[in-house]
N, C-alpha and C positions, 0 to 999 in steps of 0.2 A: 504494500500500500504506500509506504513511504518513498520507495525508489521511484515510482512514476511521478510523484510530486516533485522530488528533487530533480529529476530529468527535465521537468517542465521549466524550472527556473535555472538549472545548471546542466544543460544538455551535454551528454557525452559526445565527444567528437573524435574523428579518426586521427591517430597519431601522425599520419602522413599528410593527408590533404586538408584536414581540419573541418571537413564536412560532418554534419551531425550523423551519428550512428543510428541505425534502425534498431528495433527491439531485439532482433535476432543476431546482431553484430556486436563484437567486442574488440576493443583496442584499435584494429585497423578495419576499414570498411571492405566490403566484398570486392568492390572494383579495384582497390589498391592491392588487396591480397592476390587477385588474379594477375596483376601486373608486376608482382615482385619477382625479380630475376633470381630464382633459387638455383643453387649450384648442384646439390645432391652429391657432392664430392664423396662424403662418407658412406653413402649408400652404393655408389658406383665404383668404389675403389679407384677413383680418379686421383692421379698423382700431380695434378696441376700445382697444388700448394707445395708439395714436397720439392718440386723442381726449383722453386725459388731458393731453396737452401742447399741444393746440390753443390758439392765442392767447398762449402763454407762451414757449416755446422751439421751435426747429426741430429735429425729429427725423426722420431719413430712414426708418428702419424700426424697428418695436418688436414684441416678442413676449414671452410668458410661457409656461412649460411647463405649469403647472397653475393652476387656480382655487383660491384659499384659502378654505376653509370652516371656521368656528369649530368646534373639537373634532373636526375631520376628520383624515384620514390625512396630508394635506399639513402641517397644523399640527404633528402629531406628528413628522413627519420633520424639519421645520425646527427644532423645539424640541430634538430629540435632537442635531441638528447643532450648534446654538448653545450649548446649556447643558449637554450631556452629553459634549461633546468627540468626537462620532462624525464625524470629518472625512471618513471614507469615503463618507458620504452626499453630500457636496459633489462627490466624484469621480464617484459614481454618477449624480447629476443632471446634472453638467456633460457627462459622456460621452453621456448620453441626448440632451440638447438639442443638443450639438455635432454628433452624427452626423446629426440631423435638419436642422440649419441648413446643413450642407455640401451638402445636396441642393437647397437653395433658392437660386436665382440672386441674389436681393437681398442675400444674406449672403456671397457668394463674393468680394466686393471688400473685406472687412474686413481691415485691415492690423494693427490693434492691439486687444487686449482688455484693458480696464482695470476692476478691481473697485472698487466704492465703498469707500473706506478707512475704517478705524476710527481713532479718536484713539489716540495711543500709550499712554495710560493704560488705555483699555478693552482694547486689544490685549494689554497686559502682564497685565491681570487675567484675561482669557479665555484667553490663550496662543496665540491665532491669530485671523485674520480668517476668519469663516465663509464668505466669498464667494471667497476666494483659490483654493481647489482647484476650485470650480465654474468660475471664470474660466479657470484653467489648462487644464482639460479641453476647454473650448470652443475655446480658442486652438489646442490641439493638433489638434483635429478640423478647424479651418478653416485650418490651416497659417499661423497668424498669430502675432505677437509678444505675449507676456504682459508687461505693464508695471504694476508696483504701487508705483513710487517717483516717479511724476510728479504724481499727484493726492494731496494730503495733507490730512488733517483736522486743523485747528489749534485747534478749539474742542471741548471735551468736553461734548457735549450729552446730556441725559437722553433716554430712550426717547420717541419721538414717536407711538406707536401711538394714544393716546387724544386727541391734540391736534386741534383743528379746523383746517380747511384754511388759513384766513387766518393763524393763528398759526404754522403749519408753514412758511409762505413766508418767514419771517424767518431765512433760512439763508445769506444772501449772504456773511457774514463767517466762515462755518464752515470753508470749504475754501480751499486755495491750490494753485497750480500751480508746479512746478519742472521743470527739464529740458524746456523747451518744444520744443526742437529734436527731441526723441524722438517727438513726435506731429505736428509740422508736416507739412502736406500728406498727412495720413493719414485713412483712414476708420476711426473708432473705434467699437468695440462696448463700451458702458458696461454693466456687469452688477451686479445686486444680488439680495438674497434675495426680498424682497416689495415690490411697489408698491401703495400705497394712494392717496394724493392725488397722488403724484409730486413732492412738494416737495423731498425730498432729492436725487432725480435731477436735478430742475430746477436746484438750486443747483450741483451738480457740472457740469452742462452749461454753465451761465453762466461758470464758471471755465475749463473746457476751451476755450470759445470765445475766450478771450484769445490762444490760439495761432492761427497763420495757416493759412488754407486747409484747414480740416478739415471732415469730415462726421461726424455722430454718429448711431449707432443704439443701441437699448437692448434688453437681454434680462434677464429675471428668472426666478427659480425659480417664482414664483407672483404672481398678481394678486388683491388683496382686493376 
């Protein structure tokens, strides 16, 4: 009874297009859902993501939920998450991917889910890490631990979206690892919002590999 009244004054809108949702819709409208560029990498044993890391760092498994298209729905979703504070988008995407990954044997051995961290200044400015709730929902689906205090970003870098690959590889001193015991002997799922050249994730993996006897897999909201 109360929900219809609330919807009358505070209608629920699509996370992507911001049109009002119908009664049988949640989070993203039917039209936007049908137009989301889903990868299905983890269902199809597609190694597109793994190829990003070939010859650079060892990654056991890697997947992305969507393909990132400029001016597309996925860009709008991630923009609204990062810059408009719509953290529920992270919950929605994490729950979606997590429910899929738990049906895939390769991801059943994940012990720990770790989000790529923000520098403390950027986190203070934004108020949250846009990857945290995405990672938490995946961890919940996989019955894994969520740890966001082991991998730390110690250098406040500018956006790397438009940097060339060779320049983006100079990330080795950006991250550090604390509480190594919390990830020792674990299969880690490292998660981020978008993967382009993979330089940021590579830097994180290099730091995580200073812990003993670990395996690392990767999952992102989108691949550019």
